C-alpha positions in Angstrom: -91.0 -58.5 15.7 -93.7 -58.9 13.0 -93.5 -55.2 12.2 -89.8 -55.6 11.3 -90.5 -58.7 9.2 -93.2 -56.9 7.3 -91.0 -53.8 6.7 -88.1 -56.0 5.5 -90.5 -57.9 3.2 -91.5 -54.6 1.6 -87.9 -53.4 1.2 -86.9 -56.7 -0.4 -89.5 -56.3 -3.1 -88.6 -52.7 -3.9 -86.2 -52.0 -6.8 -82.6 -51.1 -6.0 -83.1 -47.4 -6.7 -85.8 -47.4 -4.0 -83.5 -49.1 -1.5 -84.6 -52.7 -2.3 -82.6 -55.8 -3.0 -83.5 -56.5 -6.6 -86.0 -55.5 -9.3 -88.8 -58.1 -9.4 -87.5 -59.9 -6.4 -89.9 -61.9 -4.3 -90.2 -62.8 -0.6 -91.1 -66.1 1.1 -92.9 -65.2 4.3 -93.3 -68.3 6.6 -96.0 -67.3 9.1 -96.3 -69.8 12.0 -98.1 -67.3 14.4 -100.9 -66.2 12.0 -99.7 -62.6 12.4 -99.1 -61.7 8.8 -101.2 -58.7 7.7 -101.5 -57.8 4.0 -103.1 -54.5 5.0 -100.2 -53.6 7.2 -97.8 -54.6 4.4 -99.5 -52.2 2.0 -99.6 -49.4 4.6 -95.8 -49.7 5.1 -95.2 -49.8 1.4 -97.3 -46.8 0.5 -95.9 -44.6 3.3 -92.3 -45.6 2.8 -92.3 -45.4 -1.0 -95.4 -43.3 -2.1 -93.8 -42.7 -5.5 -93.3 -46.4 -6.2 -96.9 -47.4 -5.2 -99.1 -44.6 -6.6 -102.0 -46.9 -7.6 -103.7 -50.2 -7.0 -101.8 -51.8 -9.8 -98.4 -51.3 -8.2 -99.8 -52.5 -4.8 -101.2 -55.7 -6.4 -97.8 -56.4 -8.0 -96.2 -56.0 -4.5 -98.6 -58.4 -2.8 -98.1 -61.0 -5.6 -94.3 -60.9 -4.8 -94.9 -62.0 -1.2 -95.4 -65.7 -1.0 -97.1 -66.5 2.4 -96.6 -70.0 3.8 -98.5 -71.2 6.8 -97.1 -74.6 8.1 -99.1 -76.3 10.8 -96.4 -78.4 12.5 -92.7 -78.7 12.7 -92.7 -81.6 10.3 -94.8 -79.6 7.9 -92.4 -76.7 8.1 -89.3 -78.9 7.5 -91.0 -80.5 4.4 -91.8 -77.0 3.0 -88.2 -75.9 3.6 -86.9 -79.0 1.8 -89.1 -78.1 -1.2 -88.2 -74.4 -1.0 -85.5 -74.5 -3.7 -88.0 -74.7 -6.5 -89.9 -71.7 -5.1 -86.7 -69.6 -4.6 -85.6 -70.3 -8.2 -88.9 -69.9 -10.0 -90.0 -66.8 -8.1 -86.6 -65.1 -7.8 -86.8 -64.9 -4.0 -84.5 -62.3 -2.5 -85.5 -62.7 1.2 -86.9 -65.6 3.3 -88.7 -64.7 6.6 -89.7 -67.2 9.3 -91.9 -65.6 11.9 -91.4 -67.3 14.3 -89.2 -70.3 14.7 -90.4 -70.9 18.3 -94.2 -71.0 17.8 -94.5 -74.6 16.5 -92.0 -76.5 18.6 -93.1 -74.8 21.8 -96.6 -75.9 21.2 -95.7 -79.4 20.1 -92.9 -80.6 22.4 -93.2 -80.9 26.2 -90.4 -80.2 28.7 -89.5 -83.9 28.6 -89.0 -83.9 24.8 -86.2 -81.4 24.7 -83.9 -83.8 22.7 -86.6 -84.3 20.0 -87.2 -80.5 19.8 -83.6 -79.7 19.5 -83.2 -82.3 16.7 -86.1 -80.7 14.8 -84.6 -77.2 15.3 -81.2 -78.4 14.1 -82.8 -79.7 10.9 -84.6 -76.5 10.3 -81.5 -74.4 10.9 -79.4 -76.6 8.6 -82.0 -76.2 5.8 -82.3 -72.4 6.3 -78.5 -72.0 6.2 -78.3 -74.1 3.0 -80.9 -71.9 1.3 -79.1 -68.7 2.4 -75.7 -69.9 1.3 -76.7 -71.6 -1.9 -78.8 -68.8 -3.2 -77.0 -65.9 -1.4 -80.2 -64.6 0.1 -80.7 -63.3 3.7 -82.9 -65.3 6.1 -84.7 -63.4 8.8 -86.0 -65.5 11.7 -87.8 -64.3 14.8 -87.8 -66.0 18.2 -89.9 -65.7 21.3 -89.0 -65.2 25.0 -89.6 -67.2 28.1 -89.1 -66.7 31.8 -86.0 -68.1 33.4 -85.3 -68.3 37.2 -81.9 -67.9 38.7 -78.9 -65.8 37.8 -78.5 -64.9 34.2 -75.3 -65.9 32.4 -76.4 -65.4 28.8 -75.8 -62.0 27.2 -78.9 -62.6 25.2 -81.0 -62.4 28.3 -83.2 -59.4 29.0 -81.6 -57.2 31.7 -85.0 -55.8 32.9 -86.6 -58.2 35.3 -89.8 -60.0 34.5 -93.0 -58.6 36.0 -94.8 -62.0 35.9 -94.2 -63.0 39.5 -96.1 -61.7 42.4 -95.0 -58.4 43.8 -94.3 -56.7 40.4 -90.8 -55.8 39.4 -89.4 -55.8 42.9 -91.0 -59.3 43.5 -89.5 -60.5 40.2 -86.0 -59.3 41.3 -86.4 -61.1 44.6 -87.4 -64.3 42.8 -84.4 -63.9 40.4 -86.5 -64.3 37.3 -85.6 -62.8 34.0 -86.7 -63.0 30.4 -84.5 -65.0 28.0 -84.7 -66.0 24.3 -86.7 -69.3 23.9 -85.3 -72.5 22.4 -82.1 -72.6 24.4 -78.4 -72.2 23.5 -78.4 -74.7 20.7 -80.6 -72.4 18.6 -78.7 -69.3 19.7 -75.5 -70.7 18.3 -77.2 -71.4 14.9 -77.7 -67.6 14.4 -75.1 -65.5 12.7 -76.5 -62.0 13.6 -78.8 -61.6 16.5 -81.0 -58.6 17.4 -83.0 -58.1 20.6 -86.1 -56.0 20.5 -86.8 -54.7 24.0 -89.4 -52.4 25.6 -88.6 -50.4 28.8 -91.6 -48.4 29.8 -92.6 -46.2 26.8 -89.2 -46.7 25.1 -88.3 -49.4 22.6 -84.8 -50.5 21.8 -83.0 -52.6 19.3 -79.8 -54.3 20.6 -77.2 -55.9 18.5 -76.1 -58.7 20.8 -74.3 -61.0 18.3 -72.7 -60.1 15.0 -69.5 -61.1 13.1 -69.1 -57.5 11.8 -71.1 -55.0 13.9 -70.2 -53.8 17.4 -72.6 -54.6 20.2 -74.8 -51.6 20.5 -78.3 -50.3 21.3 -80.6 -47.8 19.5 -84.1 -46.6 20.2 -86.9 -47.0 17.7 -90.6 -46.3 17.2 -93.3 -48.2 15.4 -94.9 -46.0 12.8 -96.9 -46.2 9.6 -93.6 -46.8 7.9 -92.8 -49.8 10.1 -89.9 -49.6 12.5 -88.1 -46.2 12.5 -84.9 -45.4 14.4 -85.4 -42.3 16.6 -83.6 -39.3 15.1 -82.1 -38.3 18.5 -80.4 -41.0 20.4 -79.9 -40.5 24.1 -76.9 -42.0 25.9 -77.7 -45.0 28.0 -75.8 -46.4 30.9 -74.2 -49.7 30.1 -75.6 -51.3 33.2 -79.2 -50.4 32.1 -78.8 -52.1 28.7 -76.9 -55.1 29.7 -73.3 -54.1 29.0 -74.1 -53.2 25.4 -72.2 -50.1 24.1 -74.0 -46.9 23.1 -74.3 -45.5 19.6 -75.1 -42.1 18.2 -77.1 -41.8 15.0 -75.6 -39.2 12.6 
């Protein structure tokens, strides 16, 4: 997830001729999991756009465009989002990244405080949507996964069984456990477009599982020095194996 966030942050800072969003555009990167890596950001930039970052001067300009925010609580995060308009305007922000939305509430709220957690998430979602719509900028948010027991009824669920229970994969199937997106259905309904990053053995896949414009589909990818790269040759996958998500061929 963080690899995708870093790659998108680089592309948002690159000029339009290089495939970016805007010349001089900045990125706000809200890092709640302490996973942001400036070294990895630079690696992705120099390998994706070697002509645009030939020297340390260009690399320093890139790093100055990425504003890293590290909130320490859900209340702190909400306060920073409420004050974000000034940053968006003054820095010419073209992308807002939140990696991840689940880290703080999952560590702060217990299972008996679901109502309070959902209220806090609703406030965050409302503020993020306001920023996106008011300034016409994309907002990229990552989530986490959790283990659920019982029959899955959510299309966002992982279709490969969890291996966390005793007995490995077969034991997990017997127990009826599966991985699902964290934070519940309330947060799921707040999202306009939803991607699922999934690993099955040595293969990794990106699934489009919610979108107002794109069909539900699945493509394989690899993590490289350039970030996330779609595999050039896409193999057909059985719908049952990918959770009733249709296949796609890359041309």
